[in-house]
Each structure stands twice: as C-alpha cells, then as structure tokens.
C-alpha positions in Angstrom: 131.1 133.1 127.3 128.3 135.5 126.9 127.0 133.6 123.9 127.0 130.3 125.9 125.0 131.9 128.7 122.5 133.3 126.2 122.2 130.0 124.5 121.6 128.2 127.8 118.9 130.7 128.7 117.2 130.1 125.4 117.3 126.3 125.8 115.9 126.6 129.3 113.0 128.7 127.9 112.2 126.0 125.3 112.5 122.7 127.0 109.8 121.0 124.9 111.7 121.6 121.7 114.9 120.0 122.9 112.9 117.0 124.4 110.8 116.6 121.2 113.9 116.3 119.0 115.3 113.5 121.2 115.2 110.1 119.6 114.5 106.8 121.4 115.5 103.3 120.5 112.4 101.4 119.5 112.3 97.6 118.7 109.5 96.3 116.6 108.9 92.5 116.9 106.3 90.3 115.3 104.8 86.9 115.7 105.7 85.3 113.3 109.0 87.2 112.7 110.3 88.4 109.4 107.7 91.1 108.6 108.6 94.2 106.7 108.3 97.3 108.9 107.1 100.7 107.7 106.7 103.9 109.7 104.0 106.4 108.8 103.0 104.9 105.4 104.2 102.2 103.0 105.2 105.0 100.6 108.0 105.9 103.0 109.7 102.6 102.3 110.8 99.7 104.4 112.6 100.6 107.6 113.6 97.0 108.4 112.3 93.6 109.2 111.1 92.3 112.5 113.0 92.4 114.9 113.6 96.0 113.6 115.6 98.6 115.6 114.3 102.1 114.9 115.2 105.5 116.1 112.0 107.5 116.7 111.1 110.8 118.4 108.7 111.0 121.4 105.0 110.8 120.4 102.7 108.9 118.2 103.9 106.9 115.2 102.0 104.6 112.8 103.8 101.3 112.4 102.8 99.0 109.5 103.8 95.4 109.2 103.6 93.3 106.0 104.3 89.6 105.6 103.3 87.3 102.8 100.4 85.1 103.8 99.4 87.5 106.6 97.1 90.5 106.8 98.9 93.8 106.6 98.7 95.3 110.1 98.8 99.0 111.1 99.0 100.2 114.7 99.7 103.6 116.3 102.3 103.4 119.0 103.2 106.0 121.6 106.9 106.4 122.1 107.7 107.8 125.5 111.1 106.1 126.0 113.1 103.3 124.5 110.7 100.4 124.2 109.8 97.2 122.5 106.5 96.8 120.7 105.2 93.3 119.6 102.6 92.7 116.9 100.7 89.5 116.4 100.0 89.0 112.7 96.8 87.4 111.5 96.8 84.9 108.6 95.1 86.0 105.5 91.8 84.1 105.0 92.0 81.4 102.4 91.0 82.4 98.9 89.1 80.6 96.2 88.7 81.2 92.5 85.2 81.3 91.1 85.3 80.7 87.3 82.3 81.3 85.1 81.9 80.6 81.4 79.1 79.9 79.0 78.7 76.2 78.1 77.5 77.3 74.6 76.6 80.4 72.8 78.1 83.8 72.5 79.4 85.3 75.7 79.8 88.8 74.3 78.0 91.4 76.5 77.3 88.9 79.3 77.8 90.7 82.6 78.6 89.0 85.9 77.5 90.4 89.3 78.6 89.0 92.7 76.7 90.1 95.7 75.5 93.1 93.7 79.0 94.2 92.7 80.2 94.1 89.1 82.3 91.0 88.4 83.3 91.7 84.8 82.1 89.9 81.7 82.0 86.2 80.8 84.3 84.4 80.8 85.0 85.5 84.4 87.4 84.6 87.2 87.0 86.1 90.7 89.2 85.5 93.8 86.9 85.3 96.8 87.2 84.6 100.5 85.2 81.6 101.8 81.5 82.5 102.2 78.1 82.5 100.5 77.7 84.7 97.3 74.8 85.6 95.1 76.0 85.2 91.5 74.1 86.8 88.7 74.7 86.5 85.0 72.8 88.9 82.7 72.7 89.7 79.0 70.4 92.1 77.2 67.3 90.4 75.8 68.0 87.2 77.9 66.7 86.0 81.3 69.1 86.8 84.2 70.6 83.7 85.8 70.9 83.9 89.6 72.3 81.3 92.0 73.7 81.3 95.5 77.2 79.8 95.6 79.0 78.6 98.7 82.8 79.1 98.3 84.8 76.9 100.6 
C-alpha cells in the first residue's frame, strides 16, 4: 500500500510525462487516396496507405505522402487529440525528354549545358519540365553552339 501511495505521488508530480506518453488515434487521408504514408522521414518506412490509421503521441509530427504521378508532400501536423488530417496532392508537372546528338563528326569531348548547368556529353538525353531552356553545346577548339529551346 505504501508503494502505491508513493507511486501516485510521483505520478502527480510528473503529469507532463504521463500525458506525453499517451498515444492518440490519427487518421491520414489524401485526395486522391492510396498514397504511401511516412512519419518523420521516408527512411523510417511506410506506415500505411491513405486512409491510414496511426497511433501518435501529442506534439508535432512530420507526415510525408508519396503517390506515383503526384509530388511527394510533407507537412508538420500538431497532434493534440484523436484527429483526421487530409492532404491534397498535386500532380507532378509533365516531363519531356530533350535529346541531343551530332548529325556528323566525332562527339567525343562535346559537353552539353542546360541553363548553365552541366547536362553531360553528347549524345545526351535530359528529362525536363515544360519551359524555356538555354542549351549550349561546346567542344574544345570549336565554336560553342547556343540556342533557346521551348519544351512543351
């Protein structure tokens, strides 16, 4: 009996610790549904797919959603009680492939630059979002070729 009273006194002195350890039921939904749900980081592994039911402690948690064809989304949620959180996923922007090759001659040592960033050597393939790009092709002892390219 004495141990029980002592334990009760200790718990009364540390209410925050008992409350912090409590877990709450948290539902994660997405529009569209079927996204993989991660908590903290993707390295922690998938915790379910939307509509996922998680058990989380009170406080801030980073929720990451991943679905093919949509941008990976991360959001910090505040868990105060059992709740439902809904995420709206954004479609990935369409991509295009820019292929570059020499029509004749030796391509060895021919470097490609796209918007000032290295794009490899010829022949070259780059996956790009729609937009306008400055493409440069350069080879030592040759004139640099520059052209603006609109990728749709």
